[in-house]
N, C-alpha and C positions, 0 to 999 in steps of 0.2 A: 717605167719601165723600159725594158730593153727588148727589142724586137729585131731579128735578123731579116733584113729586106731582101737580101740576095747572097749569092755565094761570096761576093766581095766583102760581105759585112763580118765574116769570120775567118780565122786562120786555122789551118789545118797542119799539124806536125806529125810527121811520120817516123816511127821507130821500127827498125827491122831487126829480126832475131830469127836465126834458124834453130828450129826445135822440132825434132821428129820430121825432118825433111819438109817442113811447112814455113811459110812466111807470116810473121805476126805483124799486123798493122794496128797501130794504136793511134787513134785520132783524138786530139784535145781541142775542144771548141771553146771559144771565149767571146761571149756577148760584148758588143761594143755599146757604150752608153747611147741611149736615145730616150730622153725624159719626155718626149712629146707623143710617145706611142704607147698604146696598151692593147693587148690582144687576150681575149678570154674565149674559152671553149666549154661548152656543156654537152655531155653525152649521157643519155639513158641506155646503159649497155644491155639491158634485158638479161641481167644475171650472167654477163660475159665473163667467163673464167679464163679466156685466152688473153694474156696481157700483151701479146705481141701486136694486136691491133692498136692498143693504147700507145705503146712505145712508138709505134710508127707514126701516129699523129704527132707525138711529141718531137720526134726527130724531123719530120716534114714541115710542120707548121711553126714549131718553137714558140708556143704561146707563153704569155707571162703566168697565166694560171689556167688550170683545167679542173673542171668539176665533173664528178662521175656519180651516177645514180644506179641503183640495182646492181651494185658490184659487191662481191664477197670482200670484206676487209682483209681476210687472210691472203687473198691473192695479191694485194698491194704490199702487205708485210713481207711476203716471201720474195718479192721483187725489189726490195729496198736497194740492193747493190746495183741492179740494172737502172733503177731510177736515178741514183746518184751519179752513175757514169754518164748519163744524159744531162747532168747539171740540174736535175730537179730533185724535189724532196716531198715526202708525204707530210702534209700539214694537218696535224690532228685537230679536230673540232668536236670535242666531247659535248654531247647534248643533242647533236644532229645525227640521226641514224640513216637518213635517206639521201644525203649528199656527202661525198668525200672529195677531198682537195688535194691536188698535186700542183705545186708552184715551183717556179724557177728560183734557184738559190739566190739570185741577185734581186728578187722581187719581194720587198719587205711587206709582210702582212700582220696585223694584229687581230686577235679575236675580239669579236663583239657579241651581240646577242646570239644565242643558239637555241633552236627549236627543233622538235623532231622532224618538221616538214621544210625548215629552211635554216640556212647558215648565213651569218653576216660577218664579213671580215672588212678591214680597213687598210688601205694602202697609205702609209704614213708620209710617202713622198709627195703625193698629189691630194691627199685628204679625200680620196674617192672611196665611198662605201661600196663594196661589191657584195651582192646578195645572190645566193643560188638557192633554187628550191626544187622540190618535187611534190606537187600536191596531190590529194586524192583523186582517183580515176572516175571518169564518167560512167564507167562500167558498173560502179557500185554506188554512185551518188546521183541524185537528181541535180539538174542544172541550177535549180534555185538554192539548193544547199551549197553548192560550189560558189555561188555568187555571195552568200553570206560569209563563207569561209574566206574568200578573197577580200571582201569588204573589211573583215576583221584584220587580215594581214596588212592591208593598206593603212588601217588605223594604227597598228603597231608600228609601222615604219615611220609614220608622222610623229608618233610620241617618242620613240626610241632614238630616231636619227634626226628628224626634223622635216620641215616643209619641202616640197618638191622644188620650189622657187628659191631656196636658200642653201640646200645641201646637195653635193654631187653624189648621185646614187646610180649605180649600174645594177640591173636585175637581169639574170639569165637563168634559165631552167625550165622545167616541165610544169606548166600551169595546168595542164590537162583540160584546157578549153582553147578555143580559137581566138585569134585577135579580134574577130568581128562579132564574137558572142557577148551577150549582155553582162556577164560578170566582169569583162574587161573594159567595155566602153561606157557602161551606165554611170550616171551620177552617183548612185548608191552602190556601185561596184568599185572597180579600181580606177576608173576615169582616165584610161589611156587612149590618147588620140593617135590617129594615123597620119598626122601632118606635122611637120617640123616648123610650120608657121602658124600653128593653131594658137588659140587663146591659152595663156598660161594659167588662168583660173576661170571658173564658171560659178555663177551665182543662180541658185535655184530657190525661189521663194525667199526665205530668210537665211539660207545657208550658202556659204561660199567655200569652194574647195579648189586646190590647185590641181593641175592636170599633170600627167606623165606622158612622154612621147614614146610610141611603139614603132621602131623601125622594121619590125618583122614583116609588115605590110608590103615592104619592097619585094619580098620573095614571091609574091603572087604574080609577078611578071612571067613566071614559067607556068604554063597550064597543062603540060603533060604529066607532071607530078607535082602539084603545088602542095608540099607538105614535108614534115619530117616523119611522119608516121601514117600508115594506111591501115584503116579498118572501118568496117561498116558499124555505125553506131547503133547500139541496142535501142529499141523503141521507147524504152522507159526513160531514156535521156533525151532523145530527139528522134522525130519521124521525118527524115529528109534523104536527099540523094548524096550528100557530101560523104566522101569516102577517104579523101586525103586531107590530112589535118596538120596545121602548124601548131601543135600543143606545146612545143618547145619554142620559146620566144625570148626576146630581148626587150626590156623596157627601161627607159632612163629618165632621170628627173629633169625638169626644165633647167636647172641650174647647170647640170652637166651638159646638157644640149647647147647651151649658150656658150660653152668654152670649146666646143668641137669645131675643128675646121674641115675635117673629113671623116666620114665613117664607111665602113664596109661590112656587110653582113652576108653570110652564105652558109650553105650546108656542105659538109665535106662528103664528096661522092667517092673519092679514091685517094690513096697515098701510094707511096713507091711500091709497096709490096701487097697491098690489099685493095679490094674492091668493097665499097660500102653501098653503092647503088648500082644495080644491074640495069642499064638503060634498056637493053633489049627485052628483058622480061618486065620492065617497069616495076622493080621490086627492091626492097631494102634488104641487104645481106649482112649478116653478122650480128644483127640485133633487130628490134622492131622499130628503132628510132634511127635517124641519122644524126651525127654530130653536128652541133650548131656553133658557128665561129663568128665572133664579132671583134673588129679592130676599129680603134679610133685614133685620130691624131688631135691633140689638144693644143689650143692657141697658147 
């Protein structure tokens, strides 16, 4: 992939034309090649029908790929021209209704397995499988049922893509559980560790499983709003004081982790024209989730 590091990484060409006493400014942007970078964004828009927030993220961050959940597909279809002007395109993924894909025109993707709850695509340049997901909510599911669901998902990845120790896999999306909860960390769950220096495999009795690495834990350094979503969990799911949640997470395979020289994970709090997190009110604005951004540099 191609990632714009700064203003110097692209060229802007101006064309002027007087029409009805106005000046028309046309900017043409051209990404410069950088095969060692990859940037992905996931945002649960909470049925956001205002495409301006999405286009502002694309303009400001210029990710290689952006995944969207809880968005009306008609909104994307109606904005195809605007998407193309930004050098992006709507990458259709029939079979997955809960995640939609916008990708840069220079970022090659191939469709892989599609499921109602997750989409798998592959970047042919680097052989990285990118998985985006939107899993069932704790508001309607017991934590034990989500653990079984996530365990089955992990089994599907192992069968369809391969072992975490052998294949480069990047997962980004709404797991609807926190990084520290049992569906994510248990041996019979997803088995995602919080340490980049952790064991790459774990043996329990007679079974051996490879681990995944979860960089989302880094975001807990902020304690005034440690999460991408704020809500008080129903007592049917959990009886605790936790109100800010990192339901939106990034998880990567051990093979991909071994090729990364640098990683950066963050939530998007504002863009040039929009506020996504009102710090004074300690409140998410424009949706009930903050956009999650992950950038890696590959050796």
